[in-house]
DOMIDO-922313 format. One record per residue (C-alpha): residue number from 1; z, y, x negated. Coordinates in steps of 0.1 Angstrom, whole numbers, plus 5000, padded with zeros to 4 digits. Example, Ala and Ser with C-alpha at 12.3 -4.5 7.8 and 13.67 -1.06 7.14 Angstrom:
BEGIN
> i|z|y|x
> 1|5078|4955|4877
> 2|5071|4989|4863
This chain:
BEGIN
> i|z|y|x
> 1|4532|0650|5750
> 2|4512|0622|5733
> 3|4496|0611|5765
> 4|4478|0644|5767
> 5|4459|0635|5736
> 6|4449|0600|5748
> 7|4412|0592|5752
> 8|4397|0604|5785
> 9|4390|0573|5806
> 10|4383|0589|5840
> 11|4358|0613|5852
> 12|4372|0614|5887
> 13|4398|0587|5895
> 14|4401|0598|5932
> 15|4367|0581|5940
> 16|4385|0548|5933
> 17|4411|0554|5960
> 18|4407|0540|5996
> 19|4408|0575|6011
> 20|4375|0585|5994
> 21|4345|0585|6016
> 22|4313|0581|5995
> 23|4278|0594|6004
> 24|4266|0558|6007
> 25|4284|0526|6019
> 26|4267|0496|6005
> 27|4266|0464|6026
> 28|4279|0481|6058
> 29|4246|0494|6071
> 30|4248|0471|6102
> 31|4282|0484|6112
> 32|4274|0520|6105
> 33|4243|0517|6127
> 34|4262|0502|6156
> 35|4291|0527|6155
> 36|4267|0555|6150
> 37|4246|0545|6180
> 38|4277|0543|6202
> 39|4289|0578|6191
> 40|4255|0593|6192
> 41|4259|0599|6230
> 42|4281|0629|6219
> 43|4249|0646|6207
> 44|4235|0644|6242
> 45|4267|0658|6258
> 46|4279|0623|6268
> 47|4312|0605|6263
> 48|4310|0576|6238
> 49|4324|0543|6248
> 50|4357|0533|6233
> 51|4352|0511|6202
> 52|4374|0484|6187
> 53|4367|0477|6150
> 54|4383|0445|6136
> 55|4382|0426|6103
> 56|4405|0418|6074
> 57|4420|0444|6051
> 58|4395|0460|6028
> 59|4364|0452|6048
> 60|4354|0488|6053
> 61|4366|0495|6089
> 62|4384|0528|6082
> 63|4358|0542|6058
> 64|4329|0534|6082
> 65|4347|0552|6110
> 66|4353|0582|6088
> 67|4318|0581|6074
> 68|4302|0580|6108
> 69|4324|0608|6122
> 70|4316|0630|6092
> 71|4278|0626|6098
> 72|4283|0630|6136
> 73|4299|0664|6130
> 74|4271|0674|6106
> 75|4245|0664|6132
> 76|4263|0683|6160
> 77|4262|0715|6138
> 78|4225|0709|6130
> 79|4215|0705|6166
> 80|4239|0733|6178
> 81|4259|0709|6199
> 82|4297|0714|6204
> 83|4314|0696|6175
> 84|4340|0671|6187
> 85|4377|0674|6178
> 86|4386|0643|6157
> 87|4421|0629|6152
> 88|4429|0602|6127
> 89|4462|0584|6131
> 90|4475|0556|6109
> 91|4498|0537|6132
> 92|4517|0521|6103
> 93|4530|0556|6095
> 94|4528|0573|6130
> 95|4544|0542|6145
> 96|4559|0552|6179
> 97|4542|0564|6211
> 98|4561|0597|6209
> 99|4548|0604|6174
> 100|4513|0594|6183
> 101|4513|0619|6212
> 102|4530|0646|6190
> 103|4502|0641|6164
> 104|4476|0645|6191
> 105|4493|0677|6204
> 106|4492|0691|6169
> 107|4455|0683|6166
> 108|4448|0704|6197
> 109|4471|0732|6186
> 110|4503|0725|6205
> 111|4536|0723|6187
> 112|4562|0698|6200
> 113|4596|0689|6185
> 114|4598|0658|6164
> 115|4620|0642|6190
> 116|4638|0652|6222
> 117|4612|0655|6249
> 118|4603|0628|6274
> 119|4571|0610|6264
> 120|4554|0619|6297
> 121|4560|0656|6290
> 122|4544|0654|6256
> 123|4514|0635|6271
> 124|4510|0662|6298
> 125|4511|0690|6271
> 126|4484|0672|6252
> 127|4462|0666|6282
> 128|4464|0702|6295
> 129|4458|0717|6261
> 130|4428|0695|6254
> 131|4413|0702|6288
> 132|4415|0740|6281
> 133|4394|0735|6250
> 134|4364|0719|6270
> 135|4355|0696|6241
> 136|4351|0659|6234
> 137|4379|0645|6213
> 138|4375|0613|6193
> 139|4408|0596|6184
> 140|4410|0570|6156
> 141|4440|0547|6159
> 142|4441|0529|6126
> 143|4462|0497|6122
> 144|4468|0500|6160
> 145|4485|0465|6159
> 146|4515|0481|6141
> 147|4521|0504|6170
> 148|4520|0475|6194
> 149|4543|0453|6173
> 150|4570|0480|6170
> 151|4574|0485|6208
> 152|4550|0465|6230
> 153|4559|0481|6263
> 154|4558|0517|6251
> 155|4526|0511|6231
> 156|4509|0496|6262
> 157|4520|0526|6283
> 158|4505|0552|6259
> 159|4473|0532|6253
> 160|4469|0528|6290
> 161|4473|0565|6295
> 162|4449|0574|6267
> 163|4422|0550|6279
> 164|4425|0564|6314
> 165|4428|0601|6305
> 166|4392|0610|6312
> 167|4398|0605|6350
> 168|4424|0634|6348
> 169|4403|0657|6326
> 170|4379|0683|6341
> 171|4364|0700|6311
> 172|4371|0676|6281
> 173|4366|0640|6274
> 174|4383|0614|6251
> 175|4368|0585|6231
> 176|4390|0561|6212
> 177|4383|0541|6181
> 178|4409|0513|6176
> 179|4411|0496|6142
> 180|4430|0464|6134
> 181|4433|0438|6107
> 182|4446|0413|6133
> 183|4426|0403|6164
> 184|4455|0383|6177
> 185|4474|0415|6184
> 186|4453|0418|6216
> 187|4474|0390|6230
> 188|4502|0416|6232
> 189|4482|0442|6251
> 190|4481|0448|6288
> 191|4448|0433|6301
> 192|4439|0467|6316
> 193|4442|0482|6281
> 194|4421|0455|6265
> 195|4392|0460|6289
> 196|4392|0498|6283
> 197|4399|0498|6246
> 198|4373|0471|6238
> 199|4343|0485|6257
> 200|4324|0479|6224
> 201|4335|0457|6195
> 202|4323|0457|6159
> 203|4332|0429|6135
> 204|4336|0435|6098
> 205|4332|0403|6077
> 206|4347|0400|6043
> 207|4327|0412|6013
> 208|4312|0386|5989
> 209|4318|0389|5952
> 210|4283|0403|5947
> 211|4288|0429|5974
> 212|4321|0439|5958
> 213|4303|0442|5925
> 214|4278|0466|5940
> 215|4306|0488|5954
> 216|4324|0489|5921
> 217|4293|0498|5902
> 218|4286|0526|5926
> 219|4322|0540|5923
> 220|4324|0534|5885
> 221|4294|0556|5878
> 222|4311|0586|5893
> 223|4347|0576|5885
> 224|4346|0567|5848
> 225|4333|0583|5817
> 226|4302|0566|5804
> 227|4308|0536|5781
> 228|4345|0531|5788
> 229|4342|0499|5808
> 230|4338|0468|5787
> 231|4313|0442|5798
> 232|4329|0418|5823
> 233|4355|0443|5838
> 234|4336|0449|5870
> 235|4327|0412|5874
> 236|4364|0402|5870
> 237|4376|0428|5895
> 238|4350|0417|5920
> 239|4358|0380|5915
> 240|4396|0385|5919
> 241|4392|0406|5950
> 242|4366|0381|5965
> 243|4393|0354|5961
> 244|4415|0375|5984
> 245|4392|0375|6014
> 246|4367|0399|6000
> 247|4390|0429|5999
> 248|4371|0461|5986
> 249|4404|0480|5986
> 250|4419|0455|5963
> 251|4388|0455|5940
> 252|4390|0494|5937
> 253|4427|0493|5931
> 254|4423|0468|5903
> 255|4396|0489|5886
> 256|4416|0521|5890
> 257|4449|0506|5878
> 258|4432|0489|5849
> 259|4419|0523|5839
> 260|4453|0538|5842
> 261|4469|0511|5820
> 262|4442|0516|5794
> 263|4449|0554|5795
> 264|4486|0549|5791
> 265|4480|0526|5761
> 266|4458|0552|5745
> 267|4428|0528|5745
> 268|4393|0542|5746
> 269|4380|0511|5765
> 270|4390|0493|5798
> 271|4391|0456|5790
> 272|4395|0424|5811
> 273|4431|0422|5798
> 274|4438|0455|5814
> 275|4424|0441|5847
> 276|4448|0411|5844
> 277|4477|0434|5838
> 278|4466|0456|5867
> 279|4466|0425|5889
> 280|4502|0417|5881
> 281|4513|0453|5886
> 282|4496|0456|5920
> 283|4510|0423|5933
> 284|4545|0433|5923
> 285|4542|0468|5939
> 286|4526|0454|5971
> 287|4552|0427|5976
> 288|4580|0453|5969
> 289|4567|0477|5995
> 290|4563|0450|6021
> 291|4598|0436|6015
> 292|4615|0470|6016
> 293|4599|0480|6049
> 294|4607|0448|6068
> 295|4629|0452|6099
> 296|4664|0438|6093
> 297|4659|0407|6114
> 298|4628|0398|6094
> 299|4647|0404|6062
> 300|4675|0380|6074
> 301|4650|0353|6083
> 302|4632|0356|6049
> 303|4666|0357|6031
> 304|4675|0325|6049
> 305|4644|0308|6036
> 306|4651|0323|6001
> 307|4687|0309|6001
> 308|4675|0274|6012
> 309|4649|0273|5984
> 310|4672|0288|5958
> 311|4698|0261|5965
> 312|4672|0234|5962
> 313|4666|0223|5998
> 314|4639|0196|5994
> 315|4621|0204|6027
> 316|4627|0235|6048
> 317|4619|0235|6085
> 318|4624|0259|6113
> 319|4657|0244|6124
> 320|4671|0247|6088
> 321|4661|0284|6087
> 322|4675|0291|6121
> 323|4709|0275|6112
> 324|4712|0296|6081
> 325|4700|0327|6099
> 326|4727|0323|6126
> 327|4754|0320|6100
> 328|4742|0352|6083
> 329|4742|0370|6116
> 330|4778|0358|6122
> 331|4788|0370|6088
> 332|4773|0404|6094
> 333|4786|0405|6130
> 334|4750|0410|6143
> 335|4734|0396|6174
> 336|4711|0367|6166
> 337|4676|0362|6180
> 338|4664|0331|6198
> 339|4650|0302|6178
> 340|4616|0309|6194
> 341|4616|0345|6182
> 342|4627|0334|6147
> 343|4597|0310|6147
> 344|4575|0340|6156
> 345|4590|0360|6127
> 346|4582|0331|6103
> 347|4546|0333|6115
> 348|4546|0370|6108
> 349|4560|0365|6073
> 350|4533|0339|6068
> 351|4506|0364|6078
> 352|4521|0388|6052
> 353|4518|0362|6025
> 354|4556|0361|6019
> 355|4560|0325|6030
> 356|4538|0295|6036
> 357|4544|0279|6070
> 358|4525|0247|6079
> 359|4529|0230|6113
> 360|4534|0192|6110
> 361|4537|0166|6137
> 362|4569|0144|6139
> 363|4554|0120|6164
> 364|4576|0116|6194
> 365|4600|0141|6180
> 366|4575|0169|6184
> 367|4562|0194|6159
> 368|4580|0216|6133
> 369|4571|0240|6105
> 370|4573|0231|6068
> 371|4582|0264|6051
> 372|4583|0276|6015
> 373|4584|0310|5998
> 374|4550|0324|5989
> 375|4559|0349|5962
> 376|4582|0348|5931
> 377|4617|0338|5942
> 378|4635|0363|5920
> 379|4614|0392|5933
> 380|4626|0384|5969
> 381|4662|0382|5958
> 382|4661|0414|5937
> 383|4645|0435|5964
> 384|4662|0422|5995
> 385|4696|0425|5979
> 386|4691|0463|5975
> 387|4697|0464|6013
> 388|4735|0467|6016
> 389|4736|0445|6046
> 390|4718|0417|6027
> 391|4739|0423|5997
> 392|4770|0415|6019
> 393|4758|0379|6024
> 394|4742|0374|5989
> 395|4769|0349|5979
> 396|4763|0327|6010
> 397|4756|0291|6001
> 398|4737|0271|6028
> 399|4747|0236|6038
> 400|4719|0214|6025
> 401|4714|0183|6046
């Protein structure tokens, strides 16, 4: 029980987590004002326009939405106006149309089974129950691109229904806030959904190093005991996170994990070395989580690149990857995807930072991608081979041309 006697580093570590909504949000005044002005029509009995918030990870989209909704509810109570029902759905977790509708049913007091009902039936239950309440409902669909990627057709159907629901409601209204890290996902949406979902758009630019420093100073004051952070710790966390497209979430994670490492060591100070150790720990945990949750086809494409690099292929292009991928599918007796779809998966892996894919011109022979692994090679092998299907082809040796 020695850890119980270690120096007390934290005053409240929860303020350093992304789920915490502070009383003030530095450097997001413009976005707060715009979202607030759109939602303010609820105070006058109106239906706010649907809003689409986009920007890279850690740029404050989710926390701004939660912050404005919190203040909207307070103002409604202050002015004796009906308080809207709010529903927050993270589409990375609630990742099917059925589950989205079941979550909405739960938020209006209707219980539906986890599976088993037709989606149309669940939608009707939600619509009828909401209309009986006679209230505005504001639905936040965070990481909405994850819902669309999983099942494009089904996601378009449910989004179309939700963006058109007001025409079939007599006593209630719905407003939607869509949040995405990836603006390109709109290419996969039905044009009718895009026009309705993006009635208003708010862009969230990356934070600068100085802005991240201000955010960390604000949280550190309420998160850490006085005097435990050595000089330079906040600057280093801000600088490292600014390098990764101004990610406030990463900056806060670095500071919190650095504190936790110092706590485990029994140190009474959080040092720059603790920040460096935190960076390694977070990177490993992040890559592990992404790799473990990849669909099997994405795992096979990534494993194909891994095998080519492991066996010293000098240059790896899309054709090389596709040839190995097809062999792996044959070994596993799985249907293979088209080369075009595999090329799309390589782009997705590139967006996740797992590979680097650069398009190069081959003159009259067209264009191809030069591909290489973007994270430690042994980490990919160790994690992917935990999947029994991948383990079954772990000894495959690609033909290197």
